[in-house]
Backbone as JSON, one array per atom type, in Angstrom:
{
  "sequence": "XXXXXXXXXXXXXXXXXXXXXXXXXXXXXXXXXXXXXXXXXXXXXXXXXXXXXXXXXXXXXXXXXXXXXXXXXXXXXXXXXXXXXXXX",
  "N": [[4.15, 15.88, 1.08], [2.49, 13.66, -1.56], [-0.72, 12.3, -1.7], [-1.59, 8.42, -2.18], [-3.94, 8.32, -3.33], [-4.66, 10.16, -5.64], [-6.43, 10.69, -7.96], [-6.74, 11.19, -11.63], [-3.86, 11.09, -12.11], [-1.18, 11.42, -13.32], [0.91, 9.28, -13.58], [0.8, 5.83, -12.21], [1.13, 3.75, -10.16], [1.34, 0.18, -10.07], [1.05, -2.19, -8.42], [1.62, -4.64, -4.82], [0.48, -5.48, -1.48], [1.91, -6.54, -0.26], [4.73, -6.02, -1.36], [8.0, -5.24, -0.6], [9.59, -3.61, -2.34], [7.8, -2.26, -4.37], [6.87, -0.12, -2.17], [9.05, 1.47, -1.41], [9.11, 2.42, -4.07], [6.88, 3.58, -4.4], [7.12, 5.14, -1.99], [9.63, 7.01, -2.95], [8.69, 8.25, -4.85], [6.94, 10.25, -3.7], [8.84, 10.77, -2.51], [9.95, 13.02, -4.21], [7.77, 14.29, -5.05], [5.91, 13.81, -6.69], [2.76, 12.77, -7.79], [0.51, 10.61, -7.48], [-1.51, 7.66, -8.63], [-2.14, 4.66, -7.03], [-2.62, 1.3, -7.25], [-3.43, -2.18, -6.62], [-2.57, -4.98, -7.73], [-3.18, -7.44, -6.3], [-5.12, -7.36, -5.51], [-7.29, -6.05, -7.72], [-8.04, -7.66, -10.34], [-8.39, -6.96, -12.55], [-6.72, -5.19, -13.25], [-4.49, -6.59, -12.89], [-4.49, -8.29, -15.01], [-4.23, -6.54, -17.93], [-1.95, -5.22, -16.84], [-0.29, -7.22, -17.15], [-0.62, -8.06, -19.55], [0.37, -5.63, -20.86], [3.42, -5.45, -20.26], [4.43, -7.96, -20.51], [5.21, -9.29, -18.18], [4.73, -10.13, -14.8], [5.75, -9.22, -12.16], [5.89, -7.34, -9.75], [6.94, -3.85, -8.25], [5.0, -1.77, -10.81], [5.34, 0.6, -11.97], [3.51, 3.19, -14.26], [4.66, 5.67, -16.15], [3.02, 8.18, -18.08], [2.54, 6.91, -20.57], [4.46, 5.09, -20.86], [6.08, 2.2, -19.44], [7.38, 0.99, -15.88], [9.35, -1.75, -15.38], [9.57, -3.12, -11.7], [11.86, -1.42, -9.64], [13.02, 1.0, -10.65], [14.64, 3.2, -10.04], [16.54, 5.4, -11.85], [14.84, 4.86, -14.61], [12.73, 5.45, -13.74], [12.92, 8.46, -13.41], [14.04, 9.24, -15.57], [11.3, 9.02, -17.59], [9.49, 10.71, -16.15], [10.59, 13.09, -16.38], [11.03, 12.79, -19.41], [8.01, 13.25, -19.5], [7.48, 15.67, -18.44], [6.95, 15.85, -16.35], [8.27, 16.46, -13.77]],
  "CA": [[4.13, 14.59, 0.96], [1.34, 13.56, -1.96], [-1.18, 11.18, -1.35], [-1.12, 7.3, -3.11], [-4.63, 7.91, -4.15], [-4.32, 10.99, -6.52], [-6.92, 10.5, -9.32], [-5.78, 11.95, -12.1], [-2.49, 11.07, -11.92], [-0.56, 10.94, -15.18], [1.96, 8.53, -12.8], [0.61, 4.98, -11.97], [2.05, 2.64, -9.59], [1.07, -1.02, -9.68], [2.13, -3.1, -6.68], [0.68, -5.61, -4.11], [0.5, -5.1, -0.47], [3.08, -7.33, 0.41], [5.94, -5.79, -1.56], [8.96, -3.76, -0.16], [10.21, -2.77, -3.56], [6.49, -1.4, -4.37], [6.62, 0.14, -0.75], [10.38, 2.06, -1.56], [8.53, 2.65, -5.55], [5.75, 4.46, -4.0], [7.97, 6.22, -0.7], [10.31, 7.66, -3.71], [7.47, 9.69, -5.65], [6.46, 10.85, -2.86], [9.74, 12.28, -1.64], [10.07, 13.96, -5.52], [6.76, 15.13, -4.78], [5.52, 13.39, -7.44], [1.35, 12.65, -7.29], [0.32, 9.07, -8.01], [-2.25, 6.42, -8.67], [-1.43, 3.15, -6.22], [-3.37, -0.02, -7.53], [-3.1, -2.8, -6.18], [-2.75, -5.51, -8.12], [-3.48, -8.32, -5.86], [-6.77, -7.42, -5.46], [-7.9, -5.62, -8.5], [-7.88, -8.68, -10.84], [-8.48, -6.62, -14.63], [-5.61, -4.39, -13.55], [-3.31, -7.33, -13.08], [-4.13, -8.99, -16.76], [-3.76, -5.6, -17.99], [-0.3, -5.09, -16.68], [0.78, -8.24, -17.53], [-0.64, -7.96, -21.09], [1.28, -4.05, -22.23], [4.26, -5.51, -20.34], [4.34, -9.27, -20.5], [6.15, -9.41, -16.97], [4.41, -10.43, -13.88], [6.67, -8.91, -11.48], [5.81, -5.34, -9.43], [5.94, -3.05, -8.89], [5.48, -1.04, -12.24], [4.88, 2.27, -12.66], [3.62, 3.25, -15.46], [4.15, 7.46, -16.85], [2.25, 8.48, -19.29], [2.23, 5.32, -21.16], [5.86, 4.45, -20.77], [5.7, 1.05, -18.16], [8.69, 0.65, -16.18], [8.88, -3.04, -14.21], [10.69, -3.32, -11.09], [11.7, 0.1, -8.73], [14.54, 1.4, -11.41], [15.02, 5.01, -9.98], [17.34, 6.1, -13.38], [14.12, 5.01, -15.07], [11.46, 6.59, -13.67], [13.3, 9.8, -13.47], [13.7, 9.34, -17.14], [10.11, 8.3, -17.73], [9.62, 11.56, -15.03], [11.73, 13.88, -17.27], [10.04, 12.89, -20.55], [6.43, 13.78, -19.54], [7.42, 17.34, -17.65], [6.52, 15.58, -14.31], [10.07, 17.07, -12.62]],
  "C": [[2.51, 14.14, 0.03], [0.61, 12.09, -1.89], [-1.48, 9.69, -2.4], [-2.87, 7.55, -4.1], [-5.16, 9.0, -5.0], [-5.26, 10.17, -7.51], [-6.56, 11.28, -10.13], [-4.59, 11.93, -12.77], [-1.95, 10.78, -13.47], [1.14, 9.74, -14.57], [0.61, 7.44, -12.06], [1.05, 3.7, -11.37], [0.98, 1.17, -9.41], [1.73, -2.16, -9.14], [0.89, -4.03, -6.01], [1.28, -5.51, -2.48], [1.94, -6.06, 0.61], [4.8, -7.37, -0.05], [7.28, -5.13, -1.36], [9.65, -3.14, -1.3], [8.32, -2.08, -4.25], [6.52, -0.35, -3.15], [8.35, 1.37, -1.18], [9.97, 3.13, -3.12], [7.53, 4.37, -4.8], [6.37, 6.01, -2.7], [9.0, 7.25, -1.42], [9.82, 8.61, -4.7], [7.18, 10.3, -4.93], [7.38, 11.99, -2.11], [10.0, 13.05, -2.43], [8.45, 15.11, -5.69], [6.03, 15.02, -5.98], [3.9, 13.06, -7.15], [1.26, 11.33, -8.4], [-0.79, 8.57, -7.8], [-1.91, 5.37, -7.74], [-2.54, 2.27, -6.89], [-3.06, -1.07, -7.09], [-3.38, -4.16, -6.5], [-3.49, -7.23, -8.08], [-5.04, -8.5, -5.47], [-7.99, -7.13, -6.59], [-6.85, -7.1, -10.08], [-7.4, -8.15, -12.83], [-7.05, -6.15, -14.0], [-4.15, -5.32, -13.54], [-3.16, -7.67, -14.45], [-3.53, -7.55, -17.28], [-2.27, -5.0, -18.11], [0.55, -6.13, -16.86], [0.69, -8.28, -19.16], [0.05, -6.72, -22.09], [2.5, -4.71, -21.55], [5.15, -7.2, -19.88], [5.69, -9.65, -19.26], [5.13, -9.76, -15.82], [4.49, -9.93, -13.13], [5.66, -7.07, -10.91], [7.08, -5.45, -8.46], [6.55, -2.47, -10.24], [4.76, -0.2, -12.22], [4.82, 2.65, -14.33], [3.27, 5.09, -15.48], [3.95, 8.03, -17.71], [2.08, 7.15, -19.8], [3.46, 4.74, -21.47], [5.3, 3.49, -19.34], [6.82, 0.61, -17.41], [8.49, -0.67, -15.16], [9.99, -2.86, -13.31], [10.97, -1.65, -10.81], [13.12, -0.1, -9.25], [14.42, 2.67, -11.29], [15.81, 5.79, -11.29], [16.07, 6.24, -14.46], [13.12, 5.64, -15.46], [11.76, 8.25, -13.71], [13.46, 10.19, -14.8], [12.33, 9.68, -17.82], [9.48, 10.0, -17.28], [9.71, 12.71, -16.45], [10.96, 14.15, -18.56], [8.62, 13.49, -20.73], [6.53, 15.05, -19.08], [7.4, 16.96, -16.94], [7.03, 16.79, -12.9], [10.24, 18.06, -13.49]]
}
């Protein structure tokens, strides 16, 4: 299982501490051994602004794979992005 504090990972999960879908997204990435960096947008206001600017959405989780943003826990979209980035 990879740590969600992996620095320099090509995958970032923007989440909040009270979001059950955020937990599912992080658990899924860990289950397939994809290292990721977790950012709590409830605490990191600059990261929250950046995600809203990039996605025009305020919901979490947002999974960033390379330069691709996936809003919500969409396993198929995450898998597709990971394959495109050659991370799986």
